[in-house]
N, C-alpha and C positions, 0 to 999 in steps of 0.2 A: 367270385374269383375273377379279377380283372387282370388285364395284361395280355401278353402274347406267349402262345405256346407253339412249339415245334413237335410234331409226332411223326416218327418214322414207322414204317410198316403200317401206314393208315388206311391200305386198301381193303383189309378184312380182319377178321379175328379180334384179338385184344387190341390192336392198334386202332382199329375202327371204333370199338367201344370206349377207348380213351377219348377220342375226338368227340363223340356223342356226349360222353359225361362232361367233358369240358364245356361243350355248347350249353348243356343244361345248367351248368353252373355260372354262366354269364361272362364266359371269356370274351374279351374284345377282339383279339384276331388270332388266327390259326394258320400255321404253315403245315401242309400235309405232304408228306413224302412216300414214295413207294416206286417200284419199277413197273407196277401194274397200273397203267393210266386208266383202264376202264373202271377198275375197282375203286381208284381214287375219285373219279367222278361220281360214282354211287355215294361214297362216304360224304363228299361235299354236298350233295343234294340231301342227304339225310341230316347233315348238320344244319344246313340252311333252313330247313323246315322247322328245326328247333330254336335257332337262333338267327333269324333273318337279317338282323342288323350287324352281325358280326362279320369282319373282314376276313376273307380266306384266299390262300393261294395254294395251288397244287404244284408239286414239283416231282417230275417223272425222273428219278435218279437212281443210280446204283451207289449205295453207300460205300462200297468198296473202292470206289474211284475218288481220289482225294480232290480233284479239281471240280467234280460235281458237288461234292459236300460244301467245299468252301464257297462255290458260287451260290448255293442255296442259303448259306448263313448270312452271306453279304447282302443278299436280296432281302432276307426277312428283316434284318437289322435297318438297313437303309430306307425300306418302306414301311415297316411297322413301328420304327422307333426304338425298339429293345427287345431283347429275348429274356422273358421271366421265366419261362419253364420249358425243359427239353424232357421228352419222354422217347427214349430209344427202344421201340418195339420190334423193329425189323428183325427177321430170323428165318433161317432155313433149317431143314432137317434131312435125315436120310429118306430116300423115296425110291419107288420102282418105275423104270422106264424114263420117266421125266421128274426133275425136281420140284416138288410142290411144297411151297412154304405157307406161311402165314398169309402172304400177299403176293406170290408171284409164282410163274411158270417158266422154267429156263431149261435148256437141254442138259442132260446128264451125260458125261463123258464115259465113266466106266461102266461096266455090266450092272445089273440090278443089285441094290443092297439087300440085306445087311452084310457087313463084314466082320469077321474077327480081326484083332489087332494085326496078326501075322499076315493076313490076306488082304489088308486094306490098301487100294490103290491111292497113291499119293494125290491123285487128281481129286478124288472124293474128299480127302482131308482138306485140301486147298480149297475146293468150292465151297464147303461149309464154313471154314474158318474165315475165308475172304469176307463174308457177310457178318457173321455172328462175332468173331473176334476183331478183325481188322476194320470192318465197317463200323463197330460200336466204337473202337477208339478213334477212328477219323471223325465221327460225329462229335465225341466228347472233346477233342482238341479244339474243333472250330467252334462248338458251343461255349467251352470255358474261355477261349480267346475273346469271344464276343462279349461275353458277361463281365469279364475283367475291365473292360474299356467303358462299362456303364456304371453310373453312380448307384450306390445301394439304396434302397427304398424301404419304407416300412408299411407293409400292407395290412397288418393287423394290430389293433391297439390292445395292449395288456395293462392291468393295473401296475405291473412292476416293469422295470427297465427291460427293454427288448431290441436287441440290435437289429439294424435294418439288413437286408440281404440284397446281393446282386443277382442271384438267380438259384434255380435248383434244377438238378438233373436226376431222373429216374431210368435206370436200365432194366430192361427185361432179361433176367437170367433164368433160372430153371432149378428144379431140385437136382437136375443132372450137374449142376454147378456146384453141389456140395457132396456128391456121391458118384457112384458109377452105375452104368446101365450096359448090360452085355450087348455086344454087336452094334453099339452106337457110339464107338470111340470118338470120331471127330466131333460130333455134337457135345458129348460130355466135356471133351477137351475145350471147345469153344466157349461153353458156359462157365467153366472155371476160370477162363480168361476174363469174362465179364465181370465175375465176382472179385477177381483180383484187381482189376482196373477200377472198379467201384470203390473199394476199400482204399486204395492208394491214393485216388483223386480225392477222396473225402478228407484224408488226412493233409493233403498238399494244401487244399483251398478253403479249409474250414475258417481260418482266420482272415480269409479274403471275402467272406460273404457268399459263398457258393456252397451249397450242400450237395452231396451225391449220395444216393441210395439205389438199392436194387431190389426187384421182386424175383421170387423163386416160386413160380406156381408148380402144382403137380399136374395131373391130367386135366386138362380143360377142354371143353367141347368147342373146339375150333378146327379149321382146315389142317392143323398141325397133326391132330389125331388121324385124319385120313392119310396123312403123308406117312406117318409111322405105320399104319396098317399096311399100306402099300409096299413100303419097304420090306415088310415081313410077309408079304404075300398072302394076306388075309382078306383084303377087302373085297375080292371078287367072290367069295364064298360067304353067303349071307348067314347061314347056320354057324360057320366058324367065327365070323365077325361078331355075331350076337354072343357067342360063348367068350369070346375074348373080352368085349366090354363088360359083361356080367363079372368075369373073373377079377379084372382090374378094379371095378367099383366095389367089389367085395373086400379088397384090400385097404380101401380108404375108409377111415373110421366113421365119416359121415354117410357112407354106402353109396355115394354118387360121384360123378365127374363135377368139376366146377364149371362155372359159367364165366365167359369173357367179361360180362358186367361186373362180376364180383372182383376180378382181377382189376379191371379199369378203376373201380372205386378206390382201391388201395394204391394205385399209381397216382391218381389225382390227390389223394390225401398226403401222400409223401412229397408231392411236388408243392403242395399249398402252405400257406402260412399257419396252418393248424398243426405242423409238424416241425416246428423250428428248432427243437432240440433233439431231432432224430437225424443222425448223419452217419454214414459208412455202414448202414446196416444192410443185411440181405433178409428180407422179410419174407417168410414162407407163407404162401397163400395155397394151402394144401389139404384142407379138410382133416387136419390132424395127423397126417401120415408121419412126420418127423417126430411126433410126440411117442411113437411106439419105439422099442428097443431093437426090433428085427429090421432087417432090410426089406425093400420092396420086393425083390425077386430072390429065390434061392440060387445058390451057386451050383452050377453043374458039375 
C-alpha cells in the first residue's frame, strides 16, 4: 500500500493501530496527528521499528482549530507530495474528573459525567462535539480540498476497466452513530454527525475520484473504555468493573470485546484500492451486535 496517509488520533487506541497497520503494509509516508505529543512519539517509534524507511511527521494539533488543521494538511502535501489516504480517528467521550479520550487528557469544565439530556451542561456537549463533530468536519474539508487539487492515480490493476482515484477518507464513527446510548447524549450526537458527514461527502465527491466511508465499532479494548467507566464511576471498583465488562461482553454475540487491531484492519481496507466500489458505507465492526433484533441496553 504505497503513498501518503494522514491519521488523526494517532497517539493511542485505534488511531495508533491504524498507523502500525499502514506501516506493515508498506506505506511510504505517514502524517501522525494528535494533541498528545508524548503518545505521538511512542506511535512514531513503534511505526519506525516496523517501517524504518518510511517518512513520518508528527503534528501536535487540536483538530477543533481550523488553522491548525489547515497548516497540517498544507505541510503534508507540500513535503510528501500528495495525500492518498486520510483516517480520521480522533475522538473524545464522557469521563469523570478529566476528559480522557482515545488520545488525550484535557480539563473537564462541568461536574463529573454522566448526564441525562435534561441535566446536560452545554459545556460538556460543546467539548465533545468540538472534537468528534467539528474536528472531523474540519479535517474532511482540508483533506478533500487537498485531494481535489491532485491528479487521480490508479494504484491497483484489474482485468476490467478501473477508474483512478484522487484519494480516500475513512472516519471513525461508532454504533452510537446509528443508535442511542443513555446518559451519553453528546457522544451519540457527535457520532451521528460523523455518519451524516460521511454519507453526504461520499455522494458529493464520488465522481471526482474521492471515496468516503466510516467505521462503526462496538466496544473495543482501548482507553475509550476506561473513559466510559470513569464517566459512570465504575473504574475505581475492581469487582464492579469486572462485572461490568462481563455483562457487556455477554451481550456481544462473539462473547468478547473487539481489539483495536481488528478495527484498524478494516480502516486500512476501506482506505485501500481493494475497496474501490465501496463508498458512503458505515461498516459495523461489532462482533455481530447489530445482527440482533434487540437493543444494546434496556430502556429504564
